[in-house]
N, CA and C atoms as a LAMMPS dump frame, in Angstrom:
ITEM: TIMESTEP
0
ITEM: NUMBER OF ATOMS
279
ITEM: BOX BOUNDS ff ff ff
-5.0000000000000000e+02 5.0000000000000000e+02
-5.0000000000000000e+02 5.0000000000000000e+02
-5.0000000000000000e+02 5.0000000000000000e+02
ITEM: ATOMS id mol type element x y z
1 1 1 N 206.388 -7.07 -80.69
2 1 2 C 205.955 -7.198 -79.316
3 1 3 C 204.533 -8.161 -79.598
4 2 1 N 203.898 -8.246 -80.484
5 2 2 C 202.646 -9.313 -80.846
6 2 3 C 203.321 -10.638 -80.611
7 3 1 N 204.479 -10.743 -81.398
8 3 2 C 204.931 -12.262 -81.457
9 3 3 C 205.493 -12.471 -79.945
10 4 1 N 205.854 -11.88 -79.225
11 4 2 C 206.412 -12.123 -77.92
12 4 3 C 205.141 -12.454 -76.995
13 5 1 N 204.024 -11.415 -77.027
14 5 2 C 202.813 -11.96 -76.298
15 5 3 C 202.083 -13.391 -76.946
16 6 1 N 201.94 -13.569 -77.904
17 6 2 C 201.543 -14.613 -78.51
18 6 3 C 202.301 -15.891 -78.415
19 7 1 N 203.447 -15.749 -77.907
20 7 2 C 204.222 -16.766 -77.629
21 7 3 C 204 -17.222 -75.928
22 8 1 N 203.973 -16.034 -74.998
23 8 2 C 203.7 -16.132 -73.716
24 8 3 C 202.368 -16.728 -73.448
25 9 1 N 201.579 -15.972 -73.981
26 9 2 C 199.747 -16.213 -73.635
27 9 3 C 199.425 -17.147 -74.333
28 10 1 N 198.461 -17.836 -74.027
29 10 2 C 197.668 -18.978 -74.868
30 10 3 C 196.897 -18.357 -75.959
31 11 1 N 196.891 -18.35 -77.041
32 11 2 C 196.081 -17.648 -78.271
33 11 3 C 194.629 -17.368 -77.735
34 12 1 N 193.933 -18.347 -76.95
35 12 2 C 192.571 -17.786 -76.526
36 12 3 C 192.608 -16.915 -75.515
37 13 1 N 193.641 -16.47 -74.658
38 13 2 C 193.576 -15.459 -73.703
39 13 3 C 193.945 -14.262 -74.192
40 14 1 N 194.747 -14.146 -75.281
41 14 2 C 195.325 -13.066 -76.019
42 14 3 C 193.819 -12.23 -76.832
43 15 1 N 193.122 -13.063 -77.268
44 15 2 C 191.79 -12.746 -77.756
45 15 3 C 191.066 -11.913 -76.838
46 16 1 N 190.94 -13.043 -75.662
47 16 2 C 190.086 -12.152 -74.699
48 16 3 C 190.393 -10.815 -74.026
49 17 1 N 191.939 -10.626 -73.849
50 17 2 C 192.287 -9.591 -73.293
51 17 3 C 192.363 -8.324 -74.43
52 18 1 N 192.662 -8.731 -75.633
53 18 2 C 192.496 -7.715 -76.716
54 18 3 C 190.908 -7.309 -76.582
55 19 1 N 189.957 -8.117 -76.398
56 19 2 C 188.901 -7.54 -76.791
57 19 3 C 188.017 -6.704 -75.328
58 20 1 N 188.683 -7.088 -74.154
59 20 2 C 188.429 -6.557 -72.773
60 20 3 C 189.3 -5.177 -72.631
61 21 1 N 190.253 -5.003 -73.274
62 21 2 C 191.153 -3.507 -73.274
63 21 3 C 190.463 -2.431 -73.394
64 22 1 N 189.596 -2.377 -74.716
65 22 2 C 189.047 -1.004 -74.98
66 22 3 C 187.732 -0.613 -73.793
67 23 1 N 187.055 -1.62 -73.469
68 23 2 C 186.169 -1.215 -72.702
69 23 3 C 186.208 -0.826 -71.202
70 24 1 N 187.334 -1.548 -70.817
71 24 2 C 187.987 -1.133 -69.628
72 24 3 C 188.528 0.075 -69.621
73 25 1 N 189.307 0.576 -70.719
74 25 2 C 189.92 1.985 -70.89
75 25 3 C 188.806 2.886 -70.758
76 26 1 N 188.053 2.772 -71.514
77 26 2 C 186.625 3.455 -71.608
78 26 3 C 185.784 3.734 -70.189
79 27 1 N 185.82 2.447 -69.589
80 27 2 C 184.857 2.828 -68.323
81 27 3 C 185.814 3.328 -66.836
82 28 1 N 187.156 3.27 -66.872
83 28 2 C 187.932 4.031 -66.135
84 28 3 C 188.111 5.408 -66.546
85 29 1 N 187.953 5.847 -67.97
86 29 2 C 187.916 7.466 -68.109
87 29 3 C 186.757 7.851 -67.515
88 30 1 N 185.676 7.043 -67.889
89 30 2 C 184.372 7.455 -67.527
90 30 3 C 184.429 7.811 -66.184
91 31 1 N 184.762 6.863 -65.318
92 31 2 C 184.543 6.732 -63.82
93 31 3 C 185.641 8.029 -63.172
94 32 1 N 186.642 7.935 -63.795
95 32 2 C 187.408 9.394 -63.276
96 32 3 C 186.945 10.536 -63.332
97 33 1 N 186.373 10.572 -64.633
98 33 2 C 185.485 12.204 -64.771
99 33 3 C 184.133 12.248 -64.218
100 34 1 N 183.58 11.146 -63.726
101 34 2 C 182.439 11.044 -62.906
102 34 3 C 182.591 11.539 -61.318
103 35 1 N 183.842 10.853 -60.999
104 35 2 C 184.244 11.116 -59.381
105 35 3 C 184.717 12.702 -59.521
106 36 1 N 185.63 12.962 -60.666
107 36 2 C 186.003 14.217 -60.56
108 36 3 C 184.909 15.474 -60.444
109 37 1 N 183.861 15.39 -61.318
110 37 2 C 182.676 16.106 -61.194
111 37 3 C 182.277 15.702 -60.095
112 38 1 N 181.719 14.931 -59.365
113 38 2 C 181.038 14.628 -58.118
114 38 3 C 181.997 15.367 -57.257
115 39 1 N 183.208 15.421 -56.851
116 39 2 C 184.197 15.848 -56.039
117 39 3 C 183.873 17.376 -56.29
118 40 1 N 183.983 17.741 -57.289
119 40 2 C 184.013 19.415 -57.564
120 40 3 C 182.275 19.888 -56.925
121 41 1 N 181.256 19.142 -57.499
122 41 2 C 180.063 19.811 -56.892
123 41 3 C 179.836 19.572 -55.589
124 42 1 N 180.31 18.64 -54.721
125 42 2 C 180.21 18.359 -53.088
126 42 3 C 181.202 19.229 -52.746
127 43 1 N 182.175 20.283 -53.25
128 43 2 C 183.054 21.047 -52.538
129 43 3 C 182.042 22.105 -51.703
130 44 1 N 182.854 22.257 -50.41
131 44 2 C 182.339 23.211 -49.654
132 44 3 C 182.324 24.783 -50.521
133 45 1 N 181.159 25.255 -50.39
134 45 2 C 181.213 26.599 -50.854
135 45 3 C 180.704 27.998 -49.838
136 46 1 N 180.968 29.068 -50.242
137 46 2 C 180.573 30.148 -49.361
138 46 3 C 179.019 30.385 -49.995
139 47 1 N 178.236 31.418 -49.398
140 47 2 C 176.959 31.959 -49.532
141 47 3 C 177.141 32.411 -51.25
142 48 1 N 177.978 32.931 -51.733
143 48 2 C 178.074 33.769 -52.841
144 48 3 C 178.631 32.487 -54.105
145 49 1 N 178.648 31.533 -53.47
146 49 2 C 178.955 30.292 -54.584
147 49 3 C 180.362 29.888 -55.075
148 50 1 N 181.349 30.908 -54.347
149 50 2 C 182.744 30.371 -54.538
150 50 3 C 183.258 29.434 -53.45
151 51 1 N 184.099 28.843 -54.194
152 51 2 C 184.899 27.64 -53.388
153 51 3 C 185.509 28.136 -51.84
154 52 1 N 185.396 27.24 -50.898
155 52 2 C 186.053 27.821 -49.806
156 52 3 C 187.393 27.906 -49.755
157 53 1 N 188.147 26.722 -50.134
158 53 2 C 189.537 26.762 -50.305
159 53 3 C 190.225 27.436 -51.258
160 54 1 N 189.637 28.155 -52.154
161 54 2 C 190.366 28.822 -53.495
162 54 3 C 190.387 30.062 -53.057
163 55 1 N 192.115 30.49 -53.158
164 55 2 C 192.484 31.684 -53.141
165 55 3 C 191.59 32.854 -51.6
166 56 1 N 191.866 34.113 -52.019
167 56 2 C 191.133 34.901 -50.847
168 56 3 C 189.599 35.1 -51.263
169 57 1 N 189.017 35.456 -50.098
170 57 2 C 187.427 35.694 -50.073
171 57 3 C 187.284 36.669 -51.066
172 58 1 N 186.072 36.85 -51.763
173 58 2 C 185.632 37.575 -52.692
174 58 3 C 184.509 38.442 -52.126
175 59 1 N 184.502 39.749 -52.438
176 59 2 C 183.583 40.764 -52.035
177 59 3 C 182.285 40.477 -52.824
178 60 1 N 181.175 40.501 -52.692
179 60 2 C 179.727 40.024 -53.417
180 60 3 C 179.394 41.617 -53.958
181 61 1 N 179.293 41.226 -55.275
182 61 2 C 179.105 42.496 -55.937
183 61 3 C 180.378 43.17 -56.82
184 62 1 N 179.789 43.964 -57.658
185 62 2 C 181.065 44.841 -58.458
186 62 3 C 181.608 45.994 -57.238
187 63 1 N 182.963 46.175 -57.196
188 63 2 C 183.005 47.285 -56.508
189 63 3 C 184.167 48.23 -57.595
190 64 1 N 183.496 49.595 -57.511
191 64 2 C 184.392 50.657 -58.065
192 64 3 C 185.543 51.121 -57.171
193 65 1 N 186.284 52.121 -57.703
194 65 2 C 187.18 52.457 -56.889
195 65 3 C 186.852 53.572 -55.405
196 66 1 N 185.515 53.828 -55.743
197 66 2 C 185.16 54.851 -54.702
198 66 3 C 184.755 53.939 -53.22
199 67 1 N 184.019 52.77 -53.915
200 67 2 C 183.53 52.049 -52.847
201 67 3 C 184.58 50.776 -51.969
202 68 1 N 184.549 51.082 -50.967
203 68 2 C 185.716 50.221 -50.245
204 68 3 C 185.356 48.73 -50.353
205 69 1 N 186.394 47.835 -50.395
206 69 2 C 186.144 46.569 -50.593
207 69 3 C 186.279 45.84 -49.165
208 70 1 N 185.193 45.29 -48.645
209 70 2 C 185.416 44.793 -47.22
210 70 3 C 185.479 43.288 -47.572
211 71 1 N 186.164 42.687 -46.721
212 71 2 C 186.517 41.158 -46.744
213 71 3 C 185.901 40.409 -45.559
214 72 1 N 185.968 39.398 -45.697
215 72 2 C 185.331 38.155 -44.792
216 72 3 C 186.527 38.112 -43.919
217 73 1 N 186.352 38.006 -42.61
218 73 2 C 187.332 37.969 -41.418
219 73 3 C 186.968 36.76 -40.598
220 74 1 N 187.758 35.898 -40.383
221 74 2 C 187.141 34.809 -39.339
222 74 3 C 186.864 35.397 -38.03
223 75 1 N 185.893 35.373 -37.309
224 75 2 C 185.628 35.93 -36.15
225 75 3 C 186.019 34.989 -35.117
226 76 1 N 186.715 35.331 -34.103
227 76 2 C 187.004 34.236 -32.987
228 76 3 C 185.848 34.469 -31.989
229 77 1 N 185.499 32.97 -31.773
230 77 2 C 184.347 32.949 -30.703
231 77 3 C 185.196 32.187 -29.776
232 78 1 N 185.238 32.778 -28.6
233 78 2 C 186.083 32.202 -27.485
234 78 3 C 185.03 31.24 -26.622
235 79 1 N 183.864 31.271 -26.822
236 79 2 C 182.819 30.123 -25.954
237 79 3 C 183.329 28.801 -26.515
238 80 1 N 183.411 27.765 -25.551
239 80 2 C 183.767 26.752 -26.307
240 80 3 C 182.244 25.936 -26.92
241 81 1 N 182.354 25.223 -28.128
242 81 2 C 181.394 24.476 -28.605
243 81 3 C 180.637 23.519 -27.632
244 82 1 N 181.729 22.561 -27.104
245 82 2 C 181.092 21.413 -26.147
246 82 3 C 181.682 21.832 -24.671
247 83 1 N 180.729 22.024 -23.847
248 83 2 C 180.933 22.202 -22.549
249 83 3 C 180.789 21.252 -21.407
250 84 1 N 181.809 21.299 -20.424
251 84 2 C 181.76 20.237 -19.906
252 84 3 C 180.615 20.326 -19.016
253 85 1 N 180.608 18.687 -18.43
254 85 2 C 179.469 18.284 -17.578
255 85 3 C 179.739 19.225 -16.1
256 86 1 N 180.77 19.28 -15.746
257 86 2 C 180.917 19.876 -14.434
258 86 3 C 180.362 21.194 -14.5
259 87 1 N 179.72 21.531 -12.885
260 87 2 C 179.058 22.985 -13.063
261 87 3 C 180.053 24.004 -12.501
262 88 1 N 179.727 24.962 -12.607
263 88 2 C 180.55 26.147 -12.075
264 88 3 C 180.095 26.679 -10.471
265 89 1 N 180.755 27.343 -10.083
266 89 2 C 180.145 27.814 -8.667
267 89 3 C 178.87 28.406 -8.798
268 90 1 N 178.622 29.304 -9.639
269 90 2 C 177.27 29.667 -9.763
270 90 3 C 175.97 28.93 -10.414
271 91 1 N 176.291 27.905 -10.874
272 91 2 C 175.461 26.624 -11.063
273 91 3 C 175.122 26.108 -9.854
274 92 1 N 175.765 25.806 -8.914
275 92 2 C 175.731 24.974 -7.74
276 92 3 C 174.768 25.935 -6.662
277 93 1 N 174.818 26.943 -6.665
278 93 2 C 173.696 27.843 -5.717
279 93 3 C 172.458 27.523 -5.988
């Protein structure tokens, strides 16, 4: 394989490529793990520190058989977050 590359590429370019490949691989691996670490640290978390998207919600503290385990439920809030600019009849009076 080395004979094929040396016949296709100029000798100076082959030396440059062989010198640059190891630092490029190390830099890629370093950046991959740094990005992976940053994504994990910036992931949204609950108040107890567990990740929001991972599995079922956990109860805080240790629960034994006599203590009922309460789980968080998503409360449905029927009030809109953004209200329209139009007033209702009670606002016009």
